[in-house]
C-alpha positions in Angstrom: -7.0 -47.4 4.6 -5.9 -45.3 1.4 -9.1 -44.6 0.0 -9.7 -42.8 3.7 -6.6 -40.6 3.5 -8.1 -39.7 -0.1 -11.1 -38.6 1.4 -9.6 -37.4 4.6 -7.5 -34.5 2.1 -10.2 -33.8 -0.4 -13.2 -32.9 2.1 -10.3 -30.8 3.9 -9.3 -29.5 0.4 -13.2 -29.2 0.0 -13.6 -27.0 3.8 -10.6 -24.5 2.7 -12.1 -23.5 -0.7 -14.8 -22.9 1.2 -13.7 -21.2 3.7 -11.5 -19.1 1.1 -13.9 -17.6 -1.6 -16.7 -16.6 0.3 -15.6 -12.8 -1.1 -16.0 -11.9 -4.2 -16.9 -9.3 -6.8 -20.9 -10.2 -6.5 -20.4 -9.8 -3.0 -18.8 -6.1 -3.1 -21.8 -3.9 -2.1 -22.6 -6.1 0.7 -18.6 -5.9 2.1 -18.7 -2.1 1.0 -21.3 -1.2 3.8 -19.6 -2.9 6.0 -18.9 -0.8 9.3 -16.9 -0.9 12.0 -17.8 1.7 14.3 -15.3 3.9 14.9 -13.8 5.2 18.7 -15.5 8.7 17.7 -19.2 7.5 17.7 -19.8 11.0 16.2 -18.0 10.4 12.7 -20.0 9.9 9.1 -18.4 6.1 7.3 -19.2 8.2 4.3 -17.5 11.7 5.2 -14.1 12.3 4.2 -13.2 15.2 6.7 -12.5 15.5 10.1 -11.3 18.7 13.0 -8.1 16.6 13.4 -7.6 16.5 9.9 -6.2 19.2 9.1 -2.7 19.9 10.9 -0.9 20.9 7.5 2.5 19.3 8.8 4.0 16.0 9.9 5.5 15.2 13.3 9.1 16.3 12.7 11.0 12.7 11.4 8.1 10.7 10.5 9.7 7.9 8.9 6.8 5.6 7.5 7.7 2.0 6.2 5.8 0.8 2.7 5.5 -2.9 2.3 2.7 -5.1 0.9 2.6 -8.8 -0.8 3.3 -10.4 3.3 2.7 -13.8 4.1 3.1 -15.5 7.1 6.8 -16.1 6.6 10.2 -16.6 8.2 11.0 -13.1 5.7 7.9 -11.8 6.1 9.3 -11.2 10.0 12.6 -10.4 9.0 10.6 -7.4 7.2 8.8 -6.5 10.2 12.1 -6.5 12.3 13.7 -4.5 10.0 11.1 -1.6 10.1 11.4 -2.4 14.0 14.6 -1.8 13.9 14.6 1.3 11.5 12.2 2.9 14.3 9.4 3.3 11.7 6.8 5.1 13.6 3.9 3.4 11.7 3.3 0.9 8.6 1.1 1.2 5.1 0.1 -2.1 3.9 -0.7 -2.2 0.7 -3.0 -5.7 0.9 -2.3 -9.2 0.6 -1.5 -9.7 4.6 -1.3 -13.4 5.9 -3.7 -15.3 3.8 -5.7 -17.1 0.2 -8.4 -16.8 -1.0 -8.5 -19.4 -3.7 -7.5 -23.0 -3.8 -5.3 -22.7 -6.8 -2.8 -20.9 -4.3 -2.8 -24.2 -2.0 -2.6 -26.3 -4.7 0.6 -25.0 -5.5 2.5 -25.0 -2.2 1.9 -21.6 -1.5 1.9 -21.9 2.5 2.7 -19.0 3.6 -0.9 -17.5 2.8 -2.4 -21.0 4.2 -2.5 -18.4 7.6 -5.1 -16.8 9.0 -6.0 -12.6 10.4 -5.3 -13.7 13.6 -1.8 -15.3 12.7 -1.0 -12.2 10.8 -2.2 -10.7 13.2 0.0 -12.2 16.0 3.4 -12.1 14.0 3.1 -8.4 14.0 2.3 -8.0 17.6 5.2 -9.9 18.1 7.8 -8.4 17.0 6.3 -4.5 16.6 3.8 -4.6 19.9 -0.3 -5.1 20.0 -1.1 -1.5 19.5 1.9 0.3 16.5 0.0 1.4 13.8 -0.2 -0.5 11.2 -2.9 0.3 8.4 -4.1 -1.4 5.3 -6.0 -1.4 2.2 -7.8 -4.7 1.2 -5.4 -7.1 -1.6 -6.7 -10.0 -4.2 -6.0 -12.2 -1.1 -7.6 -10.6 1.5 -11.5 -11.5 0.4 -11.8 -14.3 2.4 -10.8 -13.1 5.9 -11.4 -9.5 5.0 -13.9 -8.3 8.2 -11.2 -10.1 10.7 -8.6 -8.2 9.1 -10.6 -5.0 8.9 -11.7 -5.7 12.1 -7.8 -5.7 13.3 -6.4 -3.3 11.7 -9.7 -1.2 13.2 -8.4 -2.1 16.7 -5.1 -0.6 16.6 -7.0 2.6 15.3 -9.0 2.8 18.6 -5.4 2.3 20.3 -4.3 5.4 19.3 -5.4 8.5 20.2 -3.3 10.4 17.3 -5.1 8.3 14.8 -8.2 9.7 13.0 -9.4 7.8 10.5 -12.9 8.0 8.7 -14.5 5.9 6.1 -14.8 2.2 5.4 -11.1 1.4 6.1 -8.9 -0.2 4.1 -11.8 -0.1 1.0 -12.8 3.8 0.9 -11.3 5.4 3.9 -9.3 8.4 4.6 -6.5 8.6 8.1 -4.4 11.2 9.8 -2.3 10.3 11.9 0.9 13.0 12.8 -0.2 15.2 10.7 0.4 13.3 7.8 -2.9 12.5 5.4 -3.6 9.5 3.7 -6.4 7.6 1.4 -6.8 4.1 1.9 -8.4 2.6 -1.1 -9.7 -0.7 -2.4 -10.1 0.6 -6.1 -9.9 -2.0 -8.3 -10.7 -5.0 -5.8 -13.9 -3.9 -4.6 -16.6 -0.9 -4.6 -16.7 2.2 -7.7 -17.2 5.5 -7.5 -13.1 5.7 -5.8 -12.5 8.1 -8.1 -14.8 10.6 -7.4 -13.7 9.9 -3.1 -10.2 10.2 -3.7 -11.5 13.6 -5.3 -12.7 14.9 -2.7 -10.5 13.6 0.3 -7.8 15.9 -1.0 -9.8 18.9 -2.6 -10.7 19.1 1.4 -7.6 18.5 2.8 -4.8 21.0 2.6 -1.9 18.9 4.3 1.9 19.4 3.7 2.3 15.4 3.1 -0.8 13.1 1.3 -0.7 9.7 0.4 -2.9 7.3 -2.0 -2.8 4.0 -1.1 -4.3 0.7 -3.0 -3.0 -2.8 -3.6 -3.3 -3.3 -7.7 -2.0 -1.5 -10.3 -2.1 -0.4 -13.9 0.3 -2.0 -16.8 2.0 1.1 -17.6 2.8 1.3 -13.6 4.6 -2.0 -12.7 7.2 -3.7 -14.2 6.1 -7.2 -14.0 3.1 -9.1 -15.6 0.3 -7.6 -14.1 -2.8 -6.3 -16.3 -5.1 -3.1 -15.6 -7.2 -3.2 -12.5 -7.2 -0.1 -11.4 -8.2 2.4 -14.1 -6.5 6.2 -14.9 -8.5 8.1 -13.2 -7.6 7.0 -9.5 -3.9 8.1 -10.6 -4.8 10.8 -11.8 -7.1 12.2 -8.5 -4.1 11.7 -6.6 -1.4 13.4 -8.9 -4.0 16.6 -9.3 -4.3 16.2 -5.7 -0.7 16.0 -4.7 -0.5 12.8 -3.6 2.1 10.1 -3.7 0.3 6.8 -5.2 2.1 3.6 -2.5 0.9 0.7 -4.3 1.6 -3.5 -3.8 0.3 -6.7 -6.1 3.4 -6.7 -8.8 6.0 -8.9 -6.2 9.0 -6.2 -6.6 10.3 -2.8 -6.1 9.6 -0.1 -8.6 9.6 3.9 -8.1 8.9 6.1 -11.3 10.5 9.6 -11.3 8.9 12.2 -11.2 5.6 12.2 -13.3 2.8 15.0 -14.5 0.6 12.6 -16.1 0.6 8.9 -15.4 -1.5 7.3 -18.2 1.4 8.8 -20.6 4.1 8.5 -18.0 5.5 11.5 -18.8 8.0 12.8 -16.8 8.3 16.3 -15.4 10.1 18.4 -18.2 12.8 20.1 -15.1 12.2 17.7 -12.2 13.5 14.6 -14.5 15.9 13.4 -12.1 15.9 9.9 -10.6 16.5 10.7 -7.0 14.7 14.3 -6.6 11.1 14.3 -6.9 8.6 17.2 -6.8 4.8 16.8 -5.4 2.7 19.7 -5.8 -1.2 20.0 -6.5 -2.7 21.3 -10.0 -3.9 24.4 -9.8 -4.1 27.8 -11.8 -0.1 28.3 -11.1 1.1 24.5 -11.5 0.9 21.2 -12.8 0.1 18.3 -10.5 3.0 15.7 -10.1 3.8 13.0 -7.9 5.7 9.8 -8.1 4.2 6.6 -8.1 6.0 2.8 -6.2 4.9 -0.6 -6.3 6.3 -2.1 -2.7 5.8 -5.4 -3.2 8.4 -7.8 -1.6 7.3 -7.6 1.9 7.8 -11.5 2.1 5.9 -13.4 -0.4 8.0 -14.3 -3.4 9.7 -11.9 -5.7 9.5 -12.0 -9.8 11.5 -10.6 -12.6 11.3 -7.8 -14.6 9.1 -7.8 -17.9 8.1 -4.2 -18.8 10.7 -1.1 -19.6 14.2 -3.7 -19.9 16.7 -3.7 -19.3 17.4 -4.4 -15.9 20.2 -1.7 -15.6 19.3 1.9 -15.7 18.2 3.6 -17.3 15.2 1.6 -18.1 13.0 1.3 -21.2 9.8 2.6 -21.7 9.2 6.0 -21.4 12.6 6.0 -19.0 10.0 7.0 -16.7 11.5 4.9 -13.7 14.0 5.7 -10.9 14.7 2.5 -9.6 13.7 -1.5 -10.0 14.2 -3.7 -7.9 13.3 -7.9 -8.9 14.8 -11.1 -9.0 17.3 -10.2 -12.2 18.4 -7.9 -9.7 18.5 -10.7 -6.9 16.2 -8.7 -5.2 15.5 -9.9 -1.0 12.3 -8.5 0.6 12.5 -5.2 2.0 10.3 -2.5 2.6 10.3 1.3 1.4 11.0 3.9 4.0 10.2 7.7 3.9 10.5 9.8 6.5 9.0 13.3 6.5 9.6 16.4 7.6 13.5 16.2 7.8 16.4 19.0 8.1 14.1 21.0 9.8 12.0 21.9 6.8 8.5 20.4 6.9 8.1 20.8 2.9 11.2 17.7 2.6 11.3 14.5 2.9 14.0 11.1 1.9 12.8 7.7 0.9 15.2 4.7 1.0 14.5 0.9 0.2 15.9 -1.5 2.9 16.5 -5.1 2.5 16.3 -7.5 4.8 20.5 -7.8 4.4 20.3 -4.5 5.4 21.3 -3.2 1.8 20.2 0.3 0.8 18.4 -0.4 -2.4 17.0 3.1 -3.3 17.9 6.7 -2.1 16.0 9.9 -2.6 14.6 13.0 -1.5 11.4 14.7 -1.9 9.6 18.4 -1.7 6.2 18.9 -1.3 5.0 21.9 -3.2 1.5 21.9 -2.6 -0.6 24.7 -2.2 
């Protein structure tokens, strides 16, 4: 009997591994071509523009929640409840949803990654509702279930007439919701030529507020143990295009000051305050500037600060970090919220990070000087 029990467990693990590891870099060309038909059949998926994309201003008080690295667990549910309680209008999720694509994660007991894509969507629906505007990019643990995740995300796009998305959703796509323009990229995870796609998308849109979102990081753009995985070109294209850069992957929260160069983490000489940010596209008259954040504690584990110590402000490295929140700070799961078009000013936004204990960890103001 003991033999058969062991055999059953072994076969189950093999099946799990087979099902979760269908997606890898060798398959990237196939998945890059996976296209889910949009609600507008006239849209072209290799296009980055749409007639609805150039509404320059966002609606007043448009609140966006940014999370990543979620899982299916109690902390993830508490973060979703926090998003509901804060009355966010939409979520941008920078990858790693609910399931693993590695048997190693299972063997380590990371049970929150064993849920299916359907379980993940049900978790959101139960708290935020079936039609809540929820956008996302592919993460490194989403590969095995990505076609299902993508379909579920597309359904939420289709259920909202105010949303326009074109492209391969979550991999090489652009969206506009209530005047907010954002790029959902799989850079570092799948596909190629992401930098040229981002460049074209941002140059052909004149929204006041733009966002670039992807899952992975460059080593210097996170404060944990991650290595270079994206390349500097996408970061720089977003900076030059006047777009906020939102990422995940490293299970911490960290936010930079205003940067005029992401490669060497150069802080803006005039806008060097930790809680006042300038966003600007690069023109003959001004240097492109942005800030980068990692909001990777959406429910999964929380890691420590390995780079740019000490753990208190002002931090090390080039003093580019405005706020760091990790296990060294007894961090709790939470979300970054940014409200655009505040105080009757379409170029002003307010951001804050709040954890599931309702503690505000970070607060800052952003101004857009996009021309």
